[in-house]
C-alpha positions in Angstrom: 60.6 -46.9 -10.6 59.4 -49.0 -7.7 61.7 -50.7 -5.2 60.4 -53.9 -3.8 60.0 -54.2 0.0 62.4 -57.1 0.1 65.2 -55.2 -1.6 64.7 -52.2 0.8 64.9 -54.4 3.9 68.1 -56.1 2.5 69.7 -52.8 2.0 68.8 -51.5 5.4 70.2 -54.7 7.1 73.4 -54.4 5.1 73.9 -50.8 6.3 73.4 -51.7 9.9 75.7 -54.8 9.8 78.4 -52.7 8.0 78.3 -50.1 10.8 78.6 -52.8 13.4 81.7 -54.3 11.7 83.3 -50.9 11.3 82.8 -50.2 15.0 84.4 -53.5 16.0 87.3 -52.8 13.7 88.1 -49.3 15.2 87.4 -50.3 18.8 88.7 -53.9 18.7 91.4 -53.2 21.4 88.8 -51.6 23.7 86.3 -54.4 23.2 88.9 -57.2 23.6 90.0 -55.8 26.9 86.7 -56.9 28.4 87.5 -60.5 27.4 91.3 -60.7 27.7 92.4 -60.6 31.4 96.0 -60.6 30.4 95.8 -57.4 28.4 93.6 -55.7 31.0 96.6 -54.5 33.1 95.9 -50.8 33.2 93.0 -49.4 35.3 91.7 -46.4 33.5 88.7 -46.0 35.9 88.3 -42.8 38.0 87.5 -43.6 41.6 86.4 -41.0 44.1 88.4 -41.3 47.2 87.0 -40.7 50.7 88.9 -37.4 50.9 87.5 -36.1 47.6 85.7 -32.8 48.0 83.9 -31.3 45.0 84.5 -27.7 44.1 82.2 -25.6 46.1 81.1 -22.0 46.5 79.4 -20.8 49.6 79.0 -24.5 50.6 77.2 -25.4 47.3 78.6 -27.9 44.8 79.4 -25.8 41.7 78.5 -28.7 39.4 74.9 -28.8 40.7 74.1 -25.0 41.1 74.1 -21.9 38.9 75.7 -18.8 40.4 75.1 -15.1 39.4 77.4 -12.5 41.0 76.9 -8.8 41.4 77.6 -5.9 43.8 75.0 -4.1 45.9 74.1 -0.8 44.3 73.2 2.5 45.9 69.7 2.6 47.4 69.4 -1.2 47.3 68.2 -3.1 50.3 67.2 -6.7 50.9 63.6 -6.3 50.0 64.3 -4.5 46.7 67.0 -7.0 45.7 64.9 -10.1 46.3 61.7 -8.6 44.9 63.3 -8.2 41.5 64.4 -11.8 41.7 60.8 -13.0 42.0 60.6 -13.5 45.8 57.3 -12.6 47.3 56.9 -9.9 50.0 55.7 -12.5 52.5 58.8 -14.6 52.0 61.0 -11.5 52.3 59.2 -10.6 55.6 60.0 -14.0 57.0 63.6 -13.7 56.0 63.9 -10.4 57.8 62.4 -11.8 60.9 64.5 -14.9 61.1 67.7 -12.9 60.4 67.4 -10.6 63.4 69.6 -12.8 65.7 72.1 -13.5 62.8 72.5 -10.4 60.7 70.9 -6.9 60.6 69.7 -6.6 57.1 69.9 -2.8 57.5 73.7 -3.2 57.4 73.7 -4.2 53.7 76.0 -1.7 52.1 76.6 -0.5 48.5 79.7 -1.9 46.8 79.7 -5.2 48.7 79.6 -8.6 46.9 76.4 -10.5 46.6 75.4 -13.7 44.7 72.2 -15.5 43.6 72.2 -19.3 43.8 69.9 -21.3 41.5 69.6 -25.0 40.5 70.0 -23.8 36.9 70.1 -20.5 35.0 66.3 -20.4 34.6 65.4 -21.9 38.0 63.8 -20.2 41.0 66.1 -18.5 43.5 67.6 -21.1 45.9 69.4 -18.7 48.1 70.8 -15.2 48.3 74.3 -14.6 49.6 75.7 -11.3 50.9 79.3 -10.7 51.8 79.7 -7.9 54.5 83.5 -8.3 54.3 86.2 -10.7 53.1 86.1 -12.8 56.3 82.5 -14.0 56.2 79.2 -14.2 54.2 75.5 -14.4 55.0 73.3 -17.1 53.4 69.5 -16.3 53.1 68.1 -19.7 52.2 64.8 -19.9 50.3 64.7 -23.6 49.3 62.7 -26.1 51.4 62.9 -24.0 54.5 63.6 -20.3 55.2 66.6 -19.6 57.4 69.6 -17.3 57.6 73.1 -18.3 58.7 76.5 -16.6 59.0 79.5 -18.4 57.7 83.0 -17.5 58.8 85.6 -18.3 56.2 88.5 -20.4 57.3 91.5 -18.2 57.7 95.2 -19.2 57.3 97.6 -17.0 59.2 101.2 -16.7 58.0 104.1 -14.8 59.7 105.9 -12.6 57.3 108.5 -9.8 57.4 109.2 -6.5 55.6 112.1 -4.1 55.6 113.1 -0.9 53.9 115.2 2.2 53.9 113.8 5.7 53.7 115.1 7.7 50.7 112.4 10.4 50.5 109.8 9.9 53.3 108.8 7.0 55.5 105.3 7.1 54.0 106.6 6.9 50.4 109.1 4.2 51.3 106.4 1.9 52.8 103.9 2.8 50.1 106.4 2.0 47.3 107.1 -1.3 49.0 103.4 -2.2 48.7 102.9 -2.3 52.4 99.3 -2.2 53.6 98.2 1.1 55.2 97.1 -0.8 58.3 100.6 -2.2 58.8 102.0 1.4 58.7 99.3 2.3 61.2 100.4 -0.6 63.5 104.1 0.4 63.3 103.3 3.9 64.3 101.3 2.6 67.2 104.0 0.2 68.4 106.8 2.9 68.2 104.7 6.0 68.8 106.5 7.0 72.0 109.9 5.9 70.9 110.1 7.5 67.4 108.9 10.9 66.0 107.8 9.7 62.6 107.2 13.3 61.4 111.0 13.8 61.6 111.9 10.7 59.5 115.1 11.3 57.6 116.7 9.8 54.5 118.7 6.7 55.4 116.4 5.7 58.3 115.7 2.0 58.3 112.7 -0.1 59.4 112.0 -3.8 59.9 108.7 -5.5 60.7 107.5 -9.0 61.6 103.7 -9.3 61.2 100.8 -11.7 60.6 99.1 -11.7 57.3 95.7 -13.5 57.0 94.8 -15.5 53.9 91.5 -16.9 52.6 91.7 -19.5 49.8 95.3 -18.5 49.2 94.5 -14.8 48.8 95.7 -12.2 51.3 92.8 -10.4 53.0 94.1 -8.7 56.1 97.0 -7.8 58.3 97.0 -9.4 61.7 99.1 -8.7 64.7 102.4 -6.8 64.4 104.8 -9.1 66.3 107.8 -6.9 66.3 109.1 -3.6 64.9 112.5 -2.0 64.5 113.4 1.5 63.5 116.9 3.0 63.2 117.2 6.8 63.0 120.7 6.9 64.2 119.6 5.0 67.3 118.0 1.6 67.3 114.4 1.3 68.6 112.6 -2.0 69.2 108.9 -2.8 69.9 107.9 -6.3 70.8 104.3 -7.5 71.3 103.9 -9.3 74.6 100.9 -10.8 76.3 100.3 -12.2 79.7 97.3 -12.7 81.9 97.4 -9.1 83.1 99.5 -7.3 80.5 99.2 -6.9 76.7 100.9 -4.4 74.4 104.2 -3.3 72.9 107.4 -3.1 75.0 110.9 -1.9 74.3 114.1 -3.7 74.6 114.2 -3.1 78.4 110.6 -4.1 79.0 109.0 -0.7 79.3 105.7 0.0 77.5 106.3 1.8 74.2 102.9 3.5 74.3 103.2 6.6 76.5 100.3 8.5 78.0 100.4 11.0 75.1 100.6 10.3 71.4 103.1 12.2 69.3 100.3 13.6 67.0 96.5 13.7 66.7 96.4 12.5 63.1 98.1 9.8 61.1 99.8 10.0 57.7 100.1 13.7 57.9 102.8 16.3 57.7 103.7 19.3 59.8 102.8 22.4 57.8 103.6 24.9 60.6 105.2 24.5 64.0 104.9 26.1 67.4 106.3 29.6 67.3 106.1 32.8 69.3 106.5 34.8 66.1 104.9 33.6 62.9 103.6 35.4 59.8 99.9 34.6 59.6 99.0 33.7 56.0 95.5 35.1 56.2 95.8 38.1 58.7 99.1 39.1 57.1 100.8 40.0 60.3 103.3 38.6 62.8 101.8 36.9 65.8 102.3 33.9 68.1 101.3 30.5 66.9 100.7 28.4 70.0 100.2 25.1 68.2 101.4 22.7 65.6 99.6 22.4 62.3 99.2 18.9 60.8 98.1 19.0 57.1 96.0 16.1 56.0 93.2 15.4 53.5 89.6 16.5 54.4 87.9 13.9 56.6 91.0 12.4 58.1 90.1 11.2 61.6 91.5 13.3 64.5 92.4 11.3 67.6 92.5 12.2 71.2 96.2 12.1 72.1 95.4 10.9 75.6 92.5 9.9 77.8 90.5 12.7 79.3 87.2 14.6 79.4 85.8 16.9 76.7 85.4 20.3 78.5 84.7 22.5 75.4 83.2 21.8 72.0 82.0 24.5 69.8 82.7 27.0 66.9 84.9 30.1 66.8 85.4 32.7 64.1 89.1 32.0 64.0 89.3 28.5 65.3 86.3 27.0 63.4 85.0 23.8 64.9 87.1 22.8 67.9 87.3 20.4 70.9 89.2 20.9 74.1 90.1 17.9 76.3 91.3 18.1 80.0 93.6 15.1 80.6 94.6 15.6 84.2 95.5 18.5 86.6 98.4 19.4 84.4 97.6 19.0 80.7 94.8 20.1 78.3 94.8 19.8 74.5 92.7 21.6 71.8 92.0 20.6 68.2 91.0 23.3 65.8 89.5 23.7 62.2 87.5 20.5 62.2 85.3 19.7 59.3 82.9 17.9 61.6 82.8 16.6 65.2 83.0 12.9 66.3 80.3 11.2 68.3 81.5 12.5 71.7 79.7 15.3 73.5 80.9 17.8 76.0 81.4 16.2 79.4 82.1 12.7 78.0 85.2 10.7 78.7 87.4 9.7 75.8 90.2 7.2 75.6 93.5 7.7 73.8 93.0 7.1 70.1 89.3 7.9 70.1 88.1 9.8 67.1 86.9 13.2 68.3 86.5 14.9 64.9 87.7 15.1 61.3 90.2 17.3 59.5 88.7 20.4 57.8 89.4 24.0 57.2 86.7 25.8 59.2 87.6 29.2 60.7 90.8 31.0 59.5 92.5 28.3 57.5 94.1 28.2 54.1 93.6 24.4 53.6 92.6 21.2 55.4 94.6 20.7 58.6 94.3 20.4 62.3 95.9 23.0 64.6 96.9 21.0 67.7 97.5 22.9 70.9 98.6 21.8 74.3 98.7 23.7 77.6 100.6 22.7 80.7 99.3 24.3 83.9 97.4 26.7 81.8 100.3 27.9 79.7 100.8 27.1 76.0 103.7 24.7 75.3 105.3 23.0 72.3 104.2 19.4 72.8 107.0 18.1 70.6 109.6 19.4 73.2 107.7 18.1 76.2 109.2 15.2 78.2 106.2 13.2 79.2 106.3 10.7 82.1 107.7 7.3 81.0 105.3 4.4 81.1 105.7 1.8 83.8 107.9 -1.2 82.8 106.7 -4.8 83.2 107.0 -6.1 86.7 110.1 -8.1 87.6 108.1 -11.3 87.8 107.4 -11.1 84.1 110.7 -9.8 82.8 112.3 -13.2 82.4 109.4 -14.5 80.3 109.4 -11.3 78.3 113.1 -11.5 77.6 112.6 -15.0 76.0 110.0 -13.6 73.6 112.0 -10.4 73.0 115.2 -12.3 72.2 113.4 -14.6 69.7 111.8 -11.6 67.9 114.9 -9.4 68.0 117.1 -12.1 66.6 114.9 -12.3 63.5 114.8 -8.5 63.2 118.6 -8.3 63.4 119.1 -11.0 60.8 117.0 -9.2 58.1 118.9 -7.7 55.1 118.3 -4.1 54.1 117.3 -2.6 50.8 119.1 0.5 49.6 116.2 2.6 48.3 112.5 3.0 48.0 112.7 1.9 44.3 113.8 -1.6 45.0 111.1 -4.2 45.3 110.1 -5.5 48.7 110.5 -9.2 49.3 108.1 -10.9 51.8 109.1 -14.2 53.3 107.4 -16.6 55.7 108.9 -16.9 59.1 108.4 -19.1 62.1 108.6 -17.5 65.5 109.0 -19.5 68.6 106.2 -18.9 71.1 
């Protein structure tokens, strides 16, 4: 059966007109709003204000770019990473040359974050981004022009506090309260000459005021420890104070809390054997003198010089394993035994307090990883834990008034903190404002 051309056109026109009328029916309110000023009272338009900033990543608008994220793998370096992304060797060479004054490409490390930025998922590589740490990232630009730039992320610093009560050990208490290991480290530094943390007892209390750094609302690092309090039957305070000539931690009276000698050569350790004139040797199976203090710690734990001095001996002994001896002054020398490996310092070099001179091991006669720490006074072995070292010099009288203002502000906050009863209770962190 044939359908005439005229009938076909009439049917087609009818379909089109029907669609138009149906559209007008369903959207009559929307269409009338263009012609009726009285009904057009609500503004549904979206206006970009002057302060509007589109979502961005590494400085690129996420709506205009495609991002692919990954982590640097073992044995990867800039050349291998970019080559597999289709970048020519000549371009890679140019990037390496222009990056010399910005970032050493040899410092790209496995496990760090990296990203590839493209205009779309199938587009050529626009730029490569490497994050050496949480605080910054490096952009290797390949689009239009070749350049490398370092971008420091904006950091927000908040003042927070923490407190706790020891029920088993200080380490467990602070760890269970989710305190960062660097904060524990800073507390030991601030109170190292005031408190023997290796003798922490159940019921000891601690309070801390510190800075925490945030990037994009996420905590990334612990900043300065502003104040610390520790009560082991006697209250101990450490307050951070800075002037043009002085900077450090000072106690309630204004004396420096960091003495000439640290309490121990390793952090986060325990005493496995003390100084004794009669001790049963676990390997030689006989009673003999033990002229040192053993600090048990995991393999590779850094060993620090307890005071400034000069390395006078560095070597290996059948009994002592790898060891280092430091002469501090005319009176004191210290020796560190059973090292797994040495630090970067050589015999005859000067070291400062806290410098890493080696790493915990079990070389020589040792049943497990530890450092045997020995001290001599005028050539005779002594128990360093019983030695009364000279007290550090206090702040000069001209600065005490200013220091007392800072101290009173910090101490008032420390004293106002509530205490938790055990390690098992959750720690509450709150923001504080401290007068400067």
